C-alpha positions in Angstrom: -62.7 -1.2 75.6 -65.5 -1.7 72.9 -64.9 -1.6 69.2 -67.8 -0.9 66.9 -68.2 -1.9 63.3 -70.5 0.6 62.4 -68.3 1.7 59.4 -68.2 -1.8 58.0 -71.8 -2.5 58.7 -72.8 0.6 56.6 -69.9 -0.3 54.1 -71.0 -3.8 53.4 -74.6 -3.1 52.0 -72.8 -0.5 49.1 -70.2 -3.1 48.3 -72.8 -5.8 47.9 -74.8 -3.2 46.0 -72.1 -2.1 43.4 -71.2 -5.8 43.0 -74.6 -6.7 42.1 -74.7 -4.3 39.3 -71.4 -5.2 37.8 -72.1 -8.8 38.1 -73.1 -9.0 34.6 -69.5 -7.8 33.2 -68.0 -10.7 35.7 -70.0 -13.2 34.4 -69.1 -12.3 31.0 -65.3 -12.1 31.9 -65.4 -15.4 33.4 -67.4 -16.7 30.3 -64.6 -16.0 28.2 -61.6 -16.8 30.8 -63.3 -20.5 31.2 -64.8 -21.3 27.9 -67.7 -22.4 30.3 -71.8 -21.4 29.3 -72.5 -21.4 32.9 -71.4 -17.7 33.7 -73.3 -17.0 30.4 -76.6 -18.6 31.4 -76.1 -16.7 34.7 -75.8 -13.5 33.1 -78.9 -14.2 30.9 -80.6 -14.8 34.0 -79.7 -11.6 35.7 -81.6 -9.6 32.5 -84.5 -12.0 32.6 -86.6 -10.1 34.6 -86.9 -7.3 31.5 -85.3 -9.3 28.7 -88.1 -12.1 28.8 -90.6 -9.7 27.7 -88.3 -6.4 26.5 -88.0 -6.2 22.8 -86.0 -3.6 20.9 -84.2 -0.9 21.7 -83.4 -2.6 25.2 -83.1 -6.4 24.1 -82.5 -8.5 20.7 -84.6 -11.7 20.5 -82.4 -14.5 20.0 -83.9 -18.4 19.4 -81.1 -20.3 21.0 -80.0 -17.9 24.0 -83.6 -15.8 24.3 -82.0 -12.2 24.1 -78.8 -10.1 23.5 -79.2 -7.4 26.1 -78.1 -4.0 24.5 -76.9 -0.8 26.3 -80.2 0.4 26.8 -81.3 -2.8 28.2 -78.1 -2.8 30.3 -79.0 0.8 32.1 -82.4 -0.1 32.5 -81.8 -3.4 34.3 -79.3 -1.7 36.3 -82.1 1.4 37.1 -85.0 -1.5 37.8 -82.8 -3.2 40.8 -81.6 0.0 42.1 -85.3 1.2 42.6 -86.2 -2.3 43.9 -83.8 -2.0 46.4 -84.7 2.1 47.2 -88.1 1.0 47.9 -87.3 -1.9 49.6 -85.3 0.0 51.6 -87.7 3.5 51.8 -90.6 0.5 52.7 -88.6 -1.0 55.8 -87.6 2.4 57.3 -91.1 3.5 57.3 -92.4 0.4 58.5 -90.1 0.6 61.6 -91.1 4.5 62.3 -94.7 4.1 61.4 -95.9 0.9 61.0 -99.7 2.4 60.5 -98.9 5.0 58.0 -97.1 2.4 55.9 -100.1 0.2 56.1 -102.1 3.1 54.9 -99.7 3.7 51.9 -100.0 0.2 50.8 -103.5 0.1 50.9 -103.7 3.1 49.1 -101.7 2.3 46.2 -103.4 -1.2 45.9 -106.3 0.7 46.0 -105.8 3.1 42.5 -104.1 -0.1 41.1 -107.4 -1.9 41.4 -109.3 1.2 40.5 -107.4 1.5 37.2 -107.4 -2.4 36.4 -111.3 -2.1 36.7 -111.6 0.5 34.5 -109.1 -0.8 31.9 -110.5 -4.4 31.9 -114.5 -3.7 32.6 -115.0 0.2 30.6 -112.0 0.3 28.6 -110.9 3.3 29.9 -107.2 3.8 30.4 -104.2 6.0 29.6 -103.5 5.3 26.3 -100.3 5.7 23.8 -99.9 6.5 20.3 -97.4 6.7 17.3 -98.8 10.1 16.7 -99.8 12.6 19.1 -103.6 12.6 19.7 -105.9 13.8 22.4 -109.4 13.4 22.3 -112.5 12.4 24.6 -111.1 9.0 25.8 -108.2 10.6 27.1 -109.7 13.3 29.0 -112.3 10.5 30.4 -108.8 8.3 31.4 -107.1 11.6 33.2 -110.5 12.3 35.1 -110.4 9.0 36.3 -106.7 9.3 37.2 -108.0 12.1 39.4 -110.5 10.3 41.3 -109.1 7.1 41.9 -105.7 9.3 43.1 -108.0 11.3 45.5 -109.4 7.9 46.9 -106.0 6.9 47.4 -104.7 9.9 48.7 -107.6 10.2 51.0 -106.8 6.6 52.2 -103.0 7.3 52.5 -103.1 10.7 54.6 -99.9 11.8 53.4 -98.8 14.3 50.6 -96.2 12.3 49.5 -98.5 9.8 48.1 -99.3 12.6 45.1 -95.4 11.4 43.8 -96.2 7.9 44.3 -99.8 8.2 41.7 -97.8 10.5 39.5 -94.9 7.6 39.1 -97.9 5.0 38.6 -99.1 6.8 36.0 -95.8 7.5 34.5 -95.4 3.3 34.5 -98.6 3.2 32.5 -97.4 5.4 29.8 -93.8 4.2 29.4 -95.5 0.5 29.0 -97.8 1.9 26.6 -94.8 3.7 24.5 -93.3 0.3 24.7 -96.3 -1.6 22.9 -96.3 1.3 20.6 -92.6 1.1 19.6 -93.1 -2.8 19.1 -96.5 -3.1 17.4 -96.2 0.2 15.0 -92.3 0.1 14.6 -91.9 3.8 15.4 -88.7 5.1 17.4 -88.2 5.9 20.8 -87.8 9.4 20.4 -91.1 9.9 18.0 -92.6 8.1 20.9 -91.8 10.0 23.4 -92.9 13.1 21.5 -96.0 12.1 20.6 -97.2 10.8 24.1 -95.4 13.8 26.3 -98.4 15.7 26.6 -100.5 12.9 27.5 -98.1 11.6 30.1 -97.7 14.8 31.4 -101.8 15.0 32.0 -102.3 11.7 33.2 -99.4 12.3 35.9 -100.6 16.0 36.7 -104.2 14.4 37.2 -103.5 12.1 39.4 -100.9 14.2 41.7 -103.7 16.8 42.0 -106.4 14.5 43.0 -103.9 12.4 45.4 -103.3 16.1 47.1 -107.1 16.7 47.1 -107.7 13.6 48.9 -105.2 14.2 51.6 -106.7 17.6 52.1 -109.9 16.0 52.3 -109.0 13.5 54.8 -107.0 15.8 57.3 -108.9 17.7 60.3 -108.7 20.7 58.3 -110.1 19.4 55.3 -112.8 17.6 57.4 -113.5 20.6 59.5 -117.1 22.7 58.5 -117.1 26.0 56.9 -117.6 28.4 59.4 -120.6 30.6 59.1 -120.6 34.3 59.4 -123.3 35.4 62.0 -125.6 37.9 61.1 -124.9 41.4 62.9 
């Protein structure tokens, strides 16, 4: 009689994930328990991906220990690790099911990022964030570029799910812009969110719409010629 370990195999990844998210608390507990600096520096290494460049209100810079993690920074780091795990799991699952489709998604996402970087570096057109609400010609041009870039990505991807990825990409651009606005102008997080909510929504909407149009154009239905009515 064979015994399967399917239940334990499924429980192990979840246990490992919970342990990883609880690791900062364990390391701080070991620091106070052993009075040793090694667990503390491991704790700092855990937050290094965000703490090395993020400032207030997520992390407090410090000349001796690099930074101190604040509650917002702890939450942001946990969300980052969860997002990475979810993205890797999703990519591996899609790669096993549809290898060709997976590479098309990667190529589409890379194309949108490359076009966005070219427009920002060479033409100074990119989603902007402001300390106070503002929406002008340059913002409308940036939204138009987001629509066209996502349209190209959607045409390459060929799946409507890419619209979500395109919208999330421009959400990430907006979040980074608000982060620099908070540090450069000293505004609060709530004020930055209120000032840039409409700009973020328009860029995300333009990217999602462009991706959907691109997917439609890449489908057989979108490529089919328009039937002509015969003259009676």
